[in-house]
N, C-alpha and C positions, 0 to 999 in steps of 0.2 A: 435036147437041151432047150429050156424055156428061153424065149426071146425077151431081152430086157430093153427098157426105154431109158433115154436120158431124161434128166429133169426138164430140160427145155421141151422135149417131145411130149412128156407127160403134161406139162403146163399148157402146151399148145393144144393138146387133146381136150383138156378141161375147158380151155378158152373156146374151142369149137363147139363143145357141148353146150356151154352157157350161151354163147351167141346164137346157137340153133334153138335151144329150148326156152331161153329167157330173152327173146329179142324185143319184147314190148316194154312200155314204160309203166312205172308203178308210183302211186301216191302213198307216201308213208308218213306216219306221225311219230315223232321222236323228240327227245330232249337233247339239247347240245351240251355235252360235257366239256368240250374244248373247241375253240375256234381260232384259227390263225391264218394270216395272209402271207403269201410269199410270191414275189415276182408277178403280182396281179392275180394269182390263183388263190382260192380259199380252200383250206383243209379243215374238215370237221370230224369230230368224234361224236357218234350218236349213241344214245343210251335209252333204255326203257327200264323203269323201276316198278317193283311190285307196289300196288296202291296201298297195301296194308303195312308192309314192312319197310318200304322205301329202299329195298335192296335191289340192285341191278339184276335184271333177268335176261337182258340182251345187250350186245354191244356191236357196233359196226363203224367202219371208216367210210367217209364220203369226201368227194372232191368236186369242186366246181371250177372248171377251167376259165381262164381269164376272159375269153370271148363271151362266155355266158355271164360270168360274175360281174363284169363291167356294166351289164344292163340290169341284172337282178338287184345288185346292192343299192343303187340310188332309188330304185322303185320301192324297195322294202323300206328304206329310211323314210321316204316321202310319205308312205302309207302309215307306217307305225310310229314315226317320229323317233325311232331308236336304231342304234347299230345292232347287227346280229351279234350276240354275245353268249357266253356260257351261262347255262341255267335257263335259257329261253326255250320254250316249246315251239316247234316248227312243223310245218307240213311241206315235205319235199317231194318233187317229182324226180324220180331217179330211174336209171337203167343199170343193169348189171354189166360189169366189165372185168374180165380176167386177163391180165397181161402176163405173158410168160416170164417177163423179167421183174415185174413189180407186184404180181399177185392180184388178189381180188379187191375190187372197190366198187362202191356204189357211186355212179357219176350223176351229179345234180344237174338237172336241166331247167328246173324252175322252182320257185318258192311261193307259196300262197301266204301273203302277209295278212290276209283277213283272218286266217286261223290263229296266227300269233297275236293279232289284235284282240281276238276273242279271249284267248288265254290270259293276256295281259289285263284285259278288262275284268275278267273273272277274278284275278288276283287283287286288282285294285278295289273292286267291290267288296272283296273279303276284308281287306285292310280297313276300308271305310266303315264296313259293318262293325268290325271289332272296335274301332275308335269311338263309334257312337255308343256301343254297348258299354265301354269304359267311361263314357260321359265326358270325354275330352275333345271331341271333334270341334265344338264351337267355343272352346275356352278362350282362344286368342281374340275372337270377335268381341268378347266381353271386356277386352283391355281398352284403356283410353290413352291415345297418343297425347302426351303433354302439350300444352299450348305453346311452350317455348322448347320444342324439340330440336335441339342444336347439338347435343352430344351423341354422335352416331357411332356405333360399333359395327364394323363391316366384316362380313365373312366372304372372302373371295380369294382367288389365286393372285398373288402379289404381282404377277407378270401379265395378268389378263388386261387386254385393251379396254374391256368394259369397266374395270375398276378405275383406270385412268380417266375415262370419259365421265364417270360418276363424280370423281373428285374435282375435275375441271369445271363441271357444270355447277356444282355447289359453290366453288370458289369464285366463279365469275358471274354470279347471278346479277341481274340488272339493279336490284335494290341494295346491293352491297351487304346482304345479310350474312352474319357470321355463323359458320358451322365448324365444330371440332370433330374430326374423323380419325378413328383409330382402326387399323387393319388387324384382323385375326386370320392369318393365312390358312387356307384349306385347299384340299384337292377337290376339284370341281368336275372331273370326268374320270370314268373308269370304275374299277371295282371298290376303291377305297373312299368313294364320295361320302357314304353314310358315316363311317367311323371318324373320318377327318372333320366333317361338319359338327358332329356331336362333340368331339374334343374341343373345338373352338367355342361351341356354346357353353361348355363347362367352364372354360376360362373366363368367358364374359360373365357367367352367373356368379363367379367368385368376386366380381367387381361390379355387381349390379347397380350400386349406388352412383357409379361413375358415368352411367349412360342413360339416355332417354328412350332409345329404341335400338333394334338390331336390323341391319339390312343384309340379306343374302343375295349376292349378285353373281351372275355368270355371263360372260360375254366375250366376243372376240375370237371364239373358237367354234368348233362344230356344234350345231344345234340339235344333233340327233341323240346322242347318248344321254338319255334322261332317266335311265333306270335307277340310278342312285338316289333320285329324288322321290321315288315311289316305294319307299320301304316303311315298314311298320315302326321300326326303332326310331328313325329320324322323325317321323310324323309325331310320335309320342313325345319326344323331347321338345319339338317346336310347340306343340299344343299346350304343354305344361309349363312353358317358359314364362318367367315373371315379367318380361318386358315385351312390348308390341314388336312383332317381327314382320318386316316388309320383304317380299321376294320379287326379284327381277332377274330371272335366270335365262332370259333370252330366247324364248320360244313363243309362238303364237297359236299353234294348232290346238293343243289341249292343255288343260291345267294338269299339273302334276299333283300328287297327294300333298306334297309340301305346300304348293300354292293353296290348296283347298283349306288347310288347317291354319294357315298364317293369318295374321291380322289384316294385311292388305297385299293383294297380288297386283303387280304391274308387269308389263311385257319385257322391258329392257332395263339395264342399269341407268341409262339416262332418264328413263321414265321414273325410276325410283328417286333420282335426284330432283326431278321436276315435282314429284309428289311432295317431297319434304319442303322444297322452296315454296310451293303454293300453300302448304299448311302453315308455315311460319309467316308468309305474306298475309294470310287471313288473320292470324293473330295480330300482326302489326296494324292491319286495317281496323280491327276491333279496338285496339288500344288508342289509335288516332281518333276513331269515332267517339270513344268514351272521353277522350281529352276534349274534343270539340263540344260534346254534350255538357261536360263539367264547365267549360269556359262560358258557353251560352247561358247555362243556369246561373253562374256567378254574375254574369253581366246583367241578366234580367233582375236578379235579386238586388244588385247594386242600384239599378234604375228604380226599382220599386222603393228602396230605402231612400234614395235621393228625392224622389217625389214626396215621399212621406215627410222627410226632413224639411223640404220646401214648404209643404202644407203647414207643418208645425210652426216653421218660421213665420209664415204669414199670419198665423193665429196668435203669435207671441204678444204683439201690442194689445190685441183684444184681451188676451188672457191677463196681461199685466194690468190692463184697465179694470178688468173684472176683479182681479185680486186686490188692486189698490182700493177700488170702491168697497170691496168687502172688508179690507183692513180698516179703512176710514170709518166704515159703519161700526165695526167692532170697537175701534178706539173711542168713537163718540159714545157708544153704549157704555163702554167701560168708564169713560169720564163722567157720564151722567150718574152711573152707579157709585163712583168714588165721591162725586159732589154730594149726592144724597146721603151717602154714608157718613161723610165729613160733617154735614149739617146736623145729622142726627147725633153724631158723636159730640159735637159742640154743644148741642142742647142738653145732652146727658151730662156733659162736664159742667156746664153752667148750673144745672140743677144740683149736681153733687157739691159744687163749690158753695152754693147758697146754703145747702143743707149743713155742710161742714161749718160754714160761717156762723150759722144760727146756733150750732152746737158748741163751737169753740169760744165765741165771744163771752158768754157768761162765765165759763171756766177760766178764761184769761183774766176777766175782771176780778174774779174771786182770788185768783192766784196773785194778781198784782196787789190787791188790798192786803193780802197776807204778807207778802214780801215787804210792803211799805212798813207794816207794823213791826216786822222782824228787824228791818233796818233802823227803825227808831230805837228799838231796845238796844241794838248793837252800838248805835251812836251814843246812847246814854251811858252804856258800860264803858265805851272808849273815853268818854269825857271824865268818868270817875277814875280812870287809870292814867290820865294825863299827868306827867311829872311836875308840870308847873303848878298844879294845885297843891302838891306836897311842899314845893318850895315856898309857896305863899303862906303855908301854915308854919314855916320856920324850920322845916326839914332841909337837909343838904344831901347832895349826891357826890360821892368821890369816884373819880374816873382815873384809870391808869391805861395809858395808850388807848384812849377813847372808849374803854369798857368800864362798866360799873363794878366797884370792888365790894364783894359781899363778905370776904374773910381776910383779916389782917395777915394771916399766915401766907396769903398769896403774894405779899410784898416782901422785898428785901431791902437792906440798907442801901441808900443811894438812889432808889427809884424816885422818879418825879411823879407826882400825882396832882390832879386838878380837882378842886372842890367847887361844885356849883351851888350858888346861893340864889335867893329870889332876885337879888340885884347884884350882878357881877359874879366873878369867880376868883379862886385863890389857888396859886400853884405852890407846892411845898415839896421838900425832899424828906425821905424817910431816914431817920437816924436810928431808930430802934423800934421794930415792930413790937406791939404789946399783945 
């Protein structure tokens, strides 16, 4: 009868074989498909993909015990500037372990951060190369921050200490400059950094006219996990954004791709606030200098005008004298011309009168002689018509109511009539007209 083994015996046999035949350490290159920490230990899922199809061709589990992980983790973060995360390529020093109860695992004894740095750099360089090929890498640098940049859209975690520091520094600046800040909350750590920031940028873009610039800040938390700021999608959104974008995401070691394509990169949220305060202060100084220049120019212009007016005032008596002399000369000349013209006119008038007199006198004398003769004739006729001559010859004149009677039919019985004689007159009453 064949001897059987228990599962524990079989696993123990495998453990012995592995411990005997695979006792040394191995450096292995792999991609992390999953990373989790529990009670100070780190549990990893390793994967290798086909370069052409991106299909996994190998998988394995790895563990790093707390005594090793407590030393590896801070060193890795210090060198790479990032947390170990899924999707990252790593070089691990491992040894094989098969435990009868828990099965096979690779035990991590060390991690080479330089390998990960190289892979990260390769990816960063690939993203940068693609951004430059698209012609968007330097677009933000061509933006102009408005002189009066006071309306600030901020992308940050609402609870981040850095956001509070940013707002306090703007509000309590020494010159009392005013800033309007509006927060657009976003996730600033972890796997959702890219999508969250892009969503906030979209909201700001819909209200582009309400803001002068955008500030992306991250502070008050861990400074390691910066992978979300090194993505192509986020870089393209920032590079093409219509407003200047200032970044202050709280790290000093290396620039992220987000920093590279932004309008201005500063180290911390408070540095971002200081940058905006300095910019507006420079504008204030320019305005004050322009004001001083204008005031000085106006003062000088007024001084020149005052001097000119005083000079003109001093010249006024002289000018008046010159004008008066010229006016007097003009009046005297005019008087002489009028006097000469008057004398000439009088001479012409005397000559004309003399000429008229010489022509009129003979005509007047002839006319007067003619009129005398005519008067004599009229006088002779008048004498012939004098009624007294008729009366002297024995004729009489009968009057009725002072008018001479030529027709007896003009009288009626009872009318009183007067008869004029050479000597005296007779009054009669008509008894019967004949």
